[in-house]
C-alpha positions in Angstrom: 3.9 8.4 -2.3 0.3 8.1 -3.7 -1.0 5.2 -5.1 -4.1 5.7 -7.9 -5.5 2.6 -6.5 -5.2 3.0 -3.0 -8.9 3.7 -2.6 -10.0 0.5 -4.1 -7.5 -1.9 -2.1 -9.3 -4.0 0.5 -9.0 -2.2 3.9 -9.7 -5.5 5.5 -6.3 -7.1 4.1 -3.8 -8.5 6.2 -1.1 -5.9 5.5 -3.6 -3.4 7.1 -0.4 -0.9 8.3 -0.1 2.4 9.2 1.7 4.3 12.0 3.9 6.4 14.3 3.4 9.1 17.9 3.7 12.3 17.0 2.5 15.4 18.9 1.8 18.2 16.6 -0.7 21.8 17.0 -3.5 23.5 17.3 -5.2 25.9 15.5 -3.5 29.1 16.3 -4.8 33.0 15.8 -5.9 34.1 12.2 -2.2 35.4 10.1 -2.5 37.2 7.3 -2.6 35.6 4.1 0.8 35.0 2.0 -0.2 37.1 -0.7 3.2 37.6 -2.2 3.4 34.0 -3.2 1.1 33.5 -6.1 -1.8 31.0 -6.2 -1.5 27.8 -7.8 -3.9 25.1 -9.4 -1.5 22.2 -8.8 1.7 21.2 -7.7 4.3 18.6 -9.1 7.3 17.1 -7.3 10.2 18.2 -9.7 8.9 20.2 -12.2 5.3 21.8 -13.2 2.0 19.7 -13.7 1.1 18.8 -16.9 -2.6 20.0 -17.3 -3.1 23.6 -17.4 -5.1 25.9 -15.0 -8.4 25.5 -17.4 -8.3 21.8 -17.8 -11.7 20.5 -17.8 -10.9 16.6 -17.1 -8.3 14.2 -16.6 -6.9 12.9 -19.9 -7.8 9.2 -19.3 -11.5 9.8 -18.6 -14.4 9.8 -20.7 -16.4 13.3 -19.6 -19.9 12.2 -20.6 -19.5 8.7 -19.0 -23.0 7.4 -18.2 -23.7 6.8 -14.6 -25.9 3.8 -13.1 -25.1 0.4 -12.2 -23.3 -1.5 -9.7 -19.9 -3.0 -9.0 -19.4 -6.3 -6.9 -16.6 -7.4 -5.8 -15.1 -9.7 -2.9 -13.3 -8.8 0.1 -11.4 -12.2 1.4 -10.9 -12.6 5.2 -14.2 -13.0 6.7 -15.5 -9.6 8.4 -15.3 -6.6 9.8 -15.9 -4.9 13.0 -15.5 -1.1 12.2 -16.0 1.8 9.8 -13.4 3.7 11.1 -10.4 3.1 9.0 -8.1 5.5 10.6 -7.4 3.6 13.9 -5.6 0.8 15.5 -8.5 -1.2 16.9 -10.2 -3.1 14.9 -10.7 -4.7 11.5 -12.0 -2.1 9.0 -14.5 -2.6 6.2 -13.1 -2.5 2.7 -13.3 0.7 0.7 -13.8 3.3 2.9 -11.7 5.7 1.7 -14.3 6.2 -1.0 -16.3 8.3 1.1 -13.6 10.8 2.1 -12.3 13.6 0.1 -8.8 15.2 0.5 -7.5 18.9 -0.2 -6.1 17.4 -3.5 -6.5 14.8 -6.1 -3.3 12.7 -7.8 -3.6 12.1 -11.8 -2.8 8.5 -12.4 -1.4 9.9 -15.6 1.8 11.9 -13.8 3.9 10.1 -11.6 3.6 12.8 -9.0 1.3 15.4 -9.5 -1.8 17.1 -7.5 -4.6 19.0 -8.5 -7.0 20.7 -6.1 -10.0 19.4 -5.0 -11.3 20.3 -1.7 -8.7 23.2 -2.3 -9.3 25.7 -5.2 -5.9 27.4 -5.1 -2.9 26.7 -3.3 0.2 28.8 -2.6 3.8 27.2 -2.1 6.3 29.1 -0.5 9.9 29.0 -2.5 11.7 27.3 -0.2 9.0 24.9 0.7 8.9 25.8 4.4 5.1 25.9 4.0 1.9 25.9 1.9 -1.6 27.5 2.0 -4.9 25.9 0.9 -7.6 27.6 -0.1 -10.8 25.8 0.4 -13.8 25.6 -2.0 -16.5 27.6 -0.6 -19.5 24.8 -2.2 -17.3 21.9 -0.4 -20.0 20.1 2.0 -19.8 16.7 3.9 -22.4 14.4 3.5 -24.8 15.8 6.0 -24.6 19.2 4.3 -22.2 21.2 6.6 -19.7 22.9 4.9 -16.0 21.7 4.8 -13.9 24.2 6.6 -10.0 25.1 7.5 -11.0 24.3 11.1 -12.0 20.6 10.0 -8.9 20.4 8.2 -7.1 21.6 11.1 -9.1 19.2 13.3 -8.6 16.0 11.2 -4.9 16.5 11.3 -4.8 16.8 15.1 -7.4 13.7 15.5 -5.1 11.5 12.8 -1.7 12.2 14.5 -2.6 12.2 17.8 -5.4 9.5 18.3 -5.2 7.8 14.8 -3.2 4.6 13.5 0.4 5.9 13.9 1.3 5.7 10.5 0.0 9.3 10.1 2.2 10.5 13.0 5.3 9.1 10.6 4.1 10.3 7.2 3.4 13.8 8.8 5.9 14.0 11.2 7.7 17.0 9.9 4.8 19.2 9.9 5.5 21.7 12.7 2.1 23.2 12.9 -1.3 23.7 11.1 -3.1 26.8 11.2 -6.6 27.8 10.1 -6.1 31.4 8.6 -9.9 31.6 8.6 -12.8 29.8 7.2 -11.2 28.9 4.2 -7.8 29.1 4.6 -5.6 26.8 6.1 -1.5 27.0 6.5 0.9 24.0 7.0 4.5 25.0 8.3 7.3 22.6 8.1 10.3 21.1 9.7 13.8 22.5 8.1 14.4 19.2 6.4 13.7 19.9 2.9 11.6 17.4 2.0 10.1 18.2 -1.7 7.3 15.4 -0.8 6.0 17.3 2.0 4.0 19.9 0.5 2.2 17.5 -1.9 1.4 14.6 0.6 0.0 17.3 3.4 -2.5 17.5 0.7 -3.4 13.8 0.9 -4.7 14.3 4.6 -8.6 13.1 4.7 -10.3 15.9 6.2 -13.1 14.5 8.4 -16.3 16.5 9.9 -15.3 18.0 13.2 -18.8 18.6 13.9 -19.5 15.1 13.9 -16.5 13.2 15.8 -15.6 15.7 18.5 -18.6 14.3 20.6 -17.6 10.6 20.0 -14.6 8.3 20.5 -12.6 8.4 17.5 -10.4 5.4 19.0 -13.2 3.2 19.5 -14.0 0.9 16.7 -18.0 1.6 15.4 -20.1 0.1 12.7 -21.7 3.8 12.1 -22.1 5.0 8.9 -19.8 8.0 9.3 -20.2 11.5 6.9 -17.1 12.3 4.8 -17.4 14.5 1.7 -16.5 12.0 -0.9 -18.4 10.6 -4.2 -19.8 7.8 -2.3 -21.6 7.4 1.2 -22.3 4.2 3.4 -25.4 2.7 2.4 -25.5 -0.6 4.4 -23.3 -2.2 6.7 -24.0 -5.9 7.2 -20.8 -7.6 9.4 -19.9 -10.5 7.9 -21.7 -10.5 4.8 -21.2 -7.0 3.3 -20.6 -3.3 3.1 -21.8 -1.4 0.6 -21.7 2.3 -1.0 -24.1 4.4 -2.7 -22.8 7.1 -5.0 -24.1 10.8 -3.6 -26.4 12.3 -6.0 -25.7 15.5 -4.5 -21.8 15.1 -4.4 -20.6 18.9 -4.3 -17.6 17.9 -6.4 -18.9 15.7 -9.3 -18.5 18.7 -11.7 -14.9 19.6 -10.9 -12.0 18.9 -13.4 -10.2 16.1 -11.1 -13.4 14.5 -11.1 -15.4 14.8 -14.3 -16.1 11.2 -15.6 -15.5 9.5 -12.7 -16.9 7.6 -9.9 -19.8 7.0 -12.4 -20.8 3.4 -10.8 -23.8 3.8 -8.6 -23.3 1.2 -6.1 -19.6 -0.4 -4.8 -20.6 -3.7 -3.2 -17.9 -5.5 -1.1 -19.0 -9.3 -0.1 -17.3 -11.1 2.5 -15.6 -14.4 2.0 -13.5 -16.5 4.2 -11.7 -18.2 1.7 -10.7 -17.0 -2.1 -11.5 -20.4 -3.8 -15.0 -19.6 -2.5 -14.9 -16.2 -3.6 -13.6 -17.7 -7.2 -16.8 -19.8 -7.6 -19.1 -17.1 -6.4 -17.3 -14.9 -9.7 -18.0 -17.7 -12.1 -21.2 -17.8 -11.2 -22.0 -14.4 -11.7 -22.2 -13.3 -8.1 -19.1 -10.9 -8.3 -18.3 -8.5 -10.8 -14.8 -7.8 -10.4 -11.6 -9.7 -9.3 -8.0 -9.4 -9.2 -6.7 -12.7 -9.9 -3.2 -12.9 -7.9 -3.3 -16.6 -8.5 -0.9 -17.8 -11.6 -2.9 -21.5 -12.5 -6.4 -19.8 -12.1 -5.4 -17.3 -14.7 -3.3 -19.9 -17.0 -5.7 -22.7 -16.9 -9.1 -21.5 -14.8 -10.9 -19.7 -17.1 -12.7 -22.7 -18.6 -16.5 -22.4 -17.5 -19.6 -21.7 -19.6 -19.5 -18.0 -19.1 -15.7 -17.3 -20.3 -16.5 -19.6 -23.2 -19.5 -17.9 -24.2 -17.7 -14.4 -24.0 -19.7 -13.0 -21.0 -16.7 -12.7 -19.0 -13.4 -10.9 -20.5 -9.8 -10.5 -18.7 -7.3 -7.7 -18.9 -3.6 -8.0 -18.1 -2.9 -4.1 -17.1 1.3 -3.4 -17.0 2.3 -1.7 -13.8 3.2 1.5 -13.8 4.8 1.6 -10.9 7.9 -0.4 -9.2 6.9 -3.9 -8.8 5.4 -4.6 -5.1 7.8 -6.2 -2.6 5.8 -9.3 -1.5 8.0 -11.5 1.0 8.1 -14.0 4.1 9.0 -11.7 6.7 11.3 -12.1 9.6 10.5 -10.8 13.1 13.8 -9.7 14.2 12.5 -9.4 17.6 13.3 -12.8 18.1 16.7 -14.0 19.1 17.2 -16.5 16.9 16.7 -14.1 13.8 19.7 -11.6 15.2 22.0 -13.2 13.0 22.0 -12.1 9.8 23.7 -15.8 8.5 20.7 -17.5 9.6 18.3 -15.3 7.8 20.4 -15.6 4.6 20.4 -19.2 5.0 16.6 -19.3 5.8 16.5 -17.3 2.3 18.0 -20.0 0.2 15.2 -22.4 1.0 12.7 -20.2 -1.0 13.1 -22.4 -4.1 11.6 -19.9 -6.5 12.5 -21.7 -9.8 10.8 -24.9 -8.6 7.8 -22.8 -7.7 7.6 -21.1 -11.0 7.6 -24.0 -13.1 5.5 -26.2 -11.0 2.6 -24.0 -9.5 2.9 -20.7 -11.4 3.5 -21.6 -14.9 6.3 -19.6 -15.5 4.3 -16.4 -15.3 6.4 -14.8 -12.5 10.0 -13.2 -12.3 12.0 -13.1 -9.0 11.9 -10.0 -6.9 15.3 -9.1 -6.5 14.8 -5.3 -5.4 12.7 -3.0 -3.1 12.5 -0.9 -6.0 11.9 -3.6 -8.8 11.6 -2.5 -12.1 12.7 1.1 -11.5 15.8 3.0 -11.9 16.0 3.1 -8.2 17.0 -0.7 -8.0 20.5 -1.5 -6.9 22.7 -3.2 -9.1 26.6 -4.7 -9.8 29.1 -2.9 -7.0 28.4 0.5 -5.0 29.9 3.2 -7.1 30.2 6.9 -7.3 27.3 9.0 -5.4 26.3 5.9 -4.0 29.7 4.5 -2.8 30.0 8.2 -1.1 26.9 7.5 0.9 27.7 4.1 2.1 31.3 4.6 2.6 30.9 6.6 6.3 28.9 3.6 7.5 31.5 1.2 6.3 32.2 -0.2 9.7 28.4 -1.0 10.1 28.1 -2.7 7.1 29.0 -6.0 5.9 32.0 -6.1 3.8 30.6 -8.0 1.1 28.0 -5.5 0.7 31.2 -3.6 -1.2 32.7 -6.3 -2.9 30.0 -8.6 -4.2 27.0 -7.4 -6.6 23.3 -7.3 -4.9 22.8 -10.6 -3.2 20.4 -12.0 -5.6 22.7 -14.3 -8.1 22.4 -17.7 -6.0 23.1 -20.7 -7.8 19.6 -22.0 -9.3 20.2 -25.7 -8.3 18.9 -26.0 -5.2 21.3 -28.7 -3.7 23.7 -25.9 -4.2 21.8 -23.4 -2.1 20.8 -25.7 0.4 24.7 -26.8 1.1 25.4 -22.9 1.2 22.5 -22.4 3.4 23.9 -25.2 6.0 27.6 -23.8 6.0 25.9 -20.2 7.2 23.9 -22.1 10.1 27.2 -23.9 10.9 29.0 -20.3 10.7 26.1 -19.1 13.0 26.8 -22.0 15.8 24.1 -24.6 15.1 25.3 -28.2 14.2 23.0 -30.9 13.2 22.1 -33.3 15.8 20.1 -36.5 14.8 17.2 -35.0 12.2 17.4 -31.5 14.2 19.6 -28.4 14.0 20.1 -27.0 17.3 22.6 -24.3 18.7 25.8 -25.2 19.8 25.8 -23.0 23.1 22.4 -23.1 23.9 21.1 -26.4 22.7 18.0 -24.9 21.4 16.6 -26.4 18.0 16.0 -23.8 15.3 12.1 -23.5 14.5 9.9 -21.5 12.5 6.1 -21.1 12.3 4.6 -18.9 9.6 1.6 -17.0 10.8 -1.1 -17.1 7.8 -4.4 -16.1 7.4 -4.8 -16.5 3.8 -5.2 -20.3 3.0 -3.6 -19.5 -0.4 -0.5 -18.9 0.7 0.1 -22.3 1.9 1.3 -23.9 -1.2 3.9 -21.3 -0.9 4.9 -21.9 2.1 5.1 -25.6 2.5 7.6 -26.2 -0.4 9.5 -24.0 1.9 9.7 -25.4 4.9 10.3 -28.9 3.4 13.1 -27.7 2.3 13.9 -26.6 6.0 13.2 -29.8 7.1 16.4 -31.3 5.2 18.3 -29.1 7.0 17.2 -30.2 10.2 14.8 -27.1 10.7 11.2 -27.7 12.1 8.9 -25.8 10.5 5.1 -25.3 10.8 2.2 -23.2 9.5 -0.7 -21.7 11.7 -3.3 -20.4 10.0 -5.8 -18.1 11.8 -8.5 -15.7 11.0 -8.2 -12.2 10.2 -9.1 -10.6 13.3 -6.9 -13.4 15.2 -4.0 -12.4 12.7 -4.1 -8.7 13.1 -4.0 -8.9 16.9 -0.9 -11.4 16.8 0.9 -8.6 14.1 0.3 -6.0 16.8 1.6 -7.6 19.3 4.4 -9.0 17.3 3.4 -12.8 18.2 5.0 -14.4 14.8 8.2 -16.0 13.5 7.3 -15.4 9.9 4.4 -13.9 8.2 3.8 -12.6 4.4 4.2 -8.8 3.9 3.7 -6.4 1.1 5.6 -3.2 0.7 4.4 -1.3 -2.1 6.2 1.5 -3.8 5.5 4.1 -6.1 8.2 6.4 -8.7 8.3 8.6 -5.8 9.1 7.0 -2.5 9.1 9.5 0.7 7.9 9.9 3.6 6.2 6.3 4.0 9.8 5.0 4.0 9.8 5.7 7.5 7.0 3.4 8.6 8.6 0.7 6.3 12.1 0.4 7.7 13.1 3.1 10.6 14.0 2.4 14.3 11.2 5.1 15.1 8.4 2.5 13.8 9.8 -0.9 14.8 8.1 -1.4 17.9 5.2 0.6 16.9 1.8 -2.0 16.9 0.2 -2.2 12.7 3.3 -0.3 11.2 4.5 -1.7 8.2 8.0 -2.6 10.0 6.7 -5.7 10.6 10.4 -7.3 10.8 11.0 -4.9 13.7 14.3 -3.5 11.5 16.2 -0.9 13.5 19.3 0.3 12.0 21.0 3.5 11.8 22.2 3.2 8.6 18.9 2.7 7.2 17.3 5.2 9.3 20.1 7.6 8.0 19.5 6.9 4.4 16.1 7.2 5.0 16.1 10.7 5.5 18.5 11.7 3.1 15.8 10.0 0.4 12.8 12.1 1.6 15.1 15.2 1.7 16.5 14.5 -2.1 16.3 17.5 -3.9 16.3 16.2 -7.5 15.8 12.8 -9.1 18.9 11.8 -9.5 19.6 12.4 -5.9 16.3 10.3 -5.3 17.4 7.4 -7.1 21.2 7.1 -6.0 19.8 7.3 -2.5 17.2 4.6 -3.2 20.0 2.6 -4.7 21.8 2.9 -1.8 18.7 2.1 0.7 17.8 -1.2 -1.6 21.2 -2.4 -1.0 21.8 -2.3 2.6 18.1 -4.2 2.8 18.8 -6.8 0.9 22.2 -7.3 2.4 20.4 -7.4 6.0 18.1 -10.5 4.6 15.0 -9.0 6.9 13.1 -10.8 4.7 12.1 -13.4 1.7 11.3 -11.7 -1.2 8.9 -13.4 -3.1 7.9 -12.9 -7.0 5.9 -10.5 -9.2 4.4 -10.7 -12.6 4.8 -7.1 -13.7 0.9 -6.5 -14.4 -2.4 -6.5 -12.7 -4.7 -9.3 -14.2 -8.4 -8.3 -13.9 -11.3 -10.4 -14.3 -14.6 -8.9 -15.2 -18.0 -10.1 -16.1 -18.3 -8.0 -19.5 -20.6 -4.7 -18.5 -18.4 -2.5 -17.9 -16.6 0.0 -20.2 -13.7 2.3 -19.8 -11.3 4.9 -21.6 -8.4 4.0 -23.4 -5.5 3.7 -22.9 -4.9 3.0 -19.5 -3.2 6.2 -17.6 0.5 5.4 -17.3 1.0 5.0 -13.8 -2.2 3.5 -12.8 -5.4 1.9 -13.8 -8.4 4.5 -12.6 -11.0 1.9 -11.6 -12.8 5.4 -10.9 -13.1 6.3 -14.7 -14.9 2.9 -15.3 -18.6 2.6 -15.9 -21.5 0.5 -16.8 -22.9 -0.4 -19.8 -26.3 -0.7 -19.4 -27.1 -2.7 -22.8 -24.6 -4.9 -22.0 -25.6 -5.6 -18.7 -28.9 -6.1 -19.9 -27.7 -8.9 -22.3 -25.5 -10.5 -19.5 -28.9 -10.7 -17.6 -30.8 -12.2 -19.7 -28.5 -14.8 -21.0 -27.8 -15.9 -17.3 -32.0 -16.2 -16.6 -31.9 -18.9 -19.8 -29.6 -21.3 -18.3 
């Protein structure tokens, strides 16, 4: 599941989740290369990649883009204590993936095609049971050491055995990794028939064996580790900032997948405890770039001198991927959330129409699917091939799943929703005693604490808790700093929290980390809710093995439908676009690529930057 902007996300955000134990392989003695299989420059999930072997640059970039300048953005969360983004321990700094290269690079203009980066060529078994990568002889780490096949094998073992458990789950179907010689590495796969697997092993970050083998990989550290990517760490100042500088000797700067990209000399992440303070820093010109996630700010907040004078501009970039699922997540490990009727009832207290009208300026739409805005979203009643997938599990699924449309057409009036919620709670054994809702057998009141690290979500949470209070449910909010928040998630010490579950147009192995039983008790997995459901496990396996676009769509619809009827979370809302505000010193090629904006293709316009600086000095 490649995401074009993954390297530009804040690694210190709360939904930092990766993970699942694994036990693979060491390098084996050299074996002959598979010369009967042709070497290719790129791979696609279902068809051939769009770009020919001799392409000179991605279509969406300006190959003559100038270099220079700085891009400063905010990292909201307080601080960081590690420059190792691959482990469970510690809070990693933002932007760390900028320093690492992978075997292949995705094209943001295609739904899932990859082209050689560290690898100059690749050979894929026609049955997709193995793949070989030939490394470029010129590939170098920042300290000048060559990138070899042994580094690839070492990286795979290190990440899957000692790293964040996400890597074990993501690469679980890799049976062995072998360095055939200094420049050729081979991955052999289990017979699971995953079309995606040969492409996603190419996304493996390659770490320098000579650097890490003498160090404790599992311990947080603030060292400036070497990678082989276009940027390297220039400044580490916990609590204040981390800075990356463009490597003037970057080995891959003239490759077709890199030409016209990574043009900005310095990438700066300034740390702020509160997004409101970061917003003031942006208005003052301290920050250059922000993704505006607050509808009210976007609607009425841009009435300040720099914006009125044309120094700041706004962009609304359409999303090319399914809408991200953001939601209040139930901790299903807690007995009070074991009954799906309770979870459904609590879901009915989330009054999206009121929020949209009173807080969001009608800027959002309710998220009603785990694959929103795609052909993978379930609708209506199950039928055809989707019904055939679900029928063997009928005894383990609610009968309503087969008789009613997917459960997002609840009455719009809050009074009706609360009446339905109270009926469900009574069916689940609760009764109202005085002003409290208590369980009739245990006498325990139903209480809900929502764990947050961002005060911005408080205004979304409070109206829901007020509605719960009308049912006699005692609700509260606990706001903690980012480090305490992550530690509590790792211990599963929460009732509810906010989770995010991004999807691509080609969901695959990452779904194991989101939904399956194997990830349910793994600290820091994205299965925050602790979902352990054999139906879901089966559908995830089938999704990974889908051998056609239609099979993937049908299986995703079935998975979507089951998840919706399990009520493991309360879906929020989405806009269908990414709202960006910038100081107007940047330039980029247009149009943006179809499947995600590529910030790496931007550059600083020196003339506009000088004009902005001059006008700011006059104030």
